[in-house]
C-alpha positions as CSV (number, residue, x, y, z in Angstrom):
1,M,9.0,17.2,178.6
2,P,9.1,13.5,177.8
3,R,10.6,12.4,174.5
4,A,7.2,10.9,173.4
5,A,5.5,14.3,173.7
6,L,8.1,15.8,171.4
7,H,7.4,13.2,168.8
8,Q,3.6,13.9,168.9
9,D,4.0,17.7,168.8
10,A,3.3,19.4,165.4
11,L,6.3,21.8,165.9
12,K,9.6,20.1,165.1
13,P,12.0,23.0,164.4
14,W,15.0,20.6,164.1
15,Q,13.4,19.2,160.9
16,H,13.2,22.5,159.0
17,R,15.7,25.0,157.7
18,S,15.0,28.5,158.6
19,W,15.3,31.5,156.4
20,I,15.1,35.2,157.1
21,F,13.6,37.3,154.4
22,I,14.8,40.9,154.7
23,T,12.1,43.4,153.7
24,D,13.8,46.6,154.7
25,P,15.4,48.3,151.7
26,R,18.0,50.0,153.9
27,F,19.0,46.8,155.7
28,R,22.4,46.5,154.0
29,D,23.3,50.1,155.0
30,K,22.2,49.5,158.6
31,A,23.9,46.1,158.9
32,E,27.2,47.4,157.5
33,R,27.4,50.1,160.2
34,V,27.1,47.3,162.9
35,L,29.4,44.9,161.1
36,D,32.0,47.6,160.7
37,L,32.1,48.1,164.4
38,Y,32.6,44.3,164.9
39,A,35.6,44.7,162.6
40,R,36.7,47.7,164.7
41,T,36.2,50.4,162.0
42,F,34.1,53.5,162.1
43,D,33.4,55.6,158.9
44,G,36.1,53.6,157.2
45,V,38.7,54.4,159.8
46,E,40.2,51.7,162.0
47,L,39.7,52.2,165.7
48,G,42.7,52.9,167.8
49,E,44.0,50.8,170.7
50,D,42.4,53.2,173.2
51,E,39.0,53.2,171.4
52,Y,36.2,50.8,172.4
53,V,32.8,49.7,171.1
54,I,30.1,49.4,173.7
55,S,26.9,47.6,172.9
56,A,23.6,48.0,174.9
57,D,20.1,46.8,174.3
58,R,17.4,49.5,173.7
59,R,15.0,47.9,176.2
60,P,16.0,45.9,179.3
61,P,14.9,42.3,179.2
62,S,11.5,41.7,180.7
63,R,11.5,40.1,184.1
64,P,8.9,37.7,185.5
65,A,6.5,39.2,187.9
66,A,8.0,37.3,190.8
67,A,11.4,38.8,190.2
68,A,10.0,42.3,189.7
69,T,8.1,42.2,193.1
70,P,10.2,43.1,196.1
71,P,10.5,40.3,198.7
72,S,8.2,40.4,201.7
73,P,9.8,41.4,205.0
74,P,10.6,38.4,207.3
75,A,7.8,37.3,209.6
76,R,8.1,38.4,213.2
77,P,7.7,35.6,215.8
78,E,4.8,35.9,218.1
79,R,5.5,36.1,221.8
80,C,3.9,33.6,224.1
81,A,2.1,35.0,227.1
């Protein structure tokens, strides 16, 4: 995208500070569970050297339709008579 188009665009995120307003009253409790794992603790007990934290997304990332569609088989050359 040309630089001139960016100047004309109404959206200029680099000119604004962003804030997240938490509305979930249980957010602190939920966040502390995750942050404790980053600190390698679980239920107030430090994880041992042989204990690991594994993280996974609930949903796999969406893929574009082209990537989700299997490739077509290669074309077969026609024989000349």
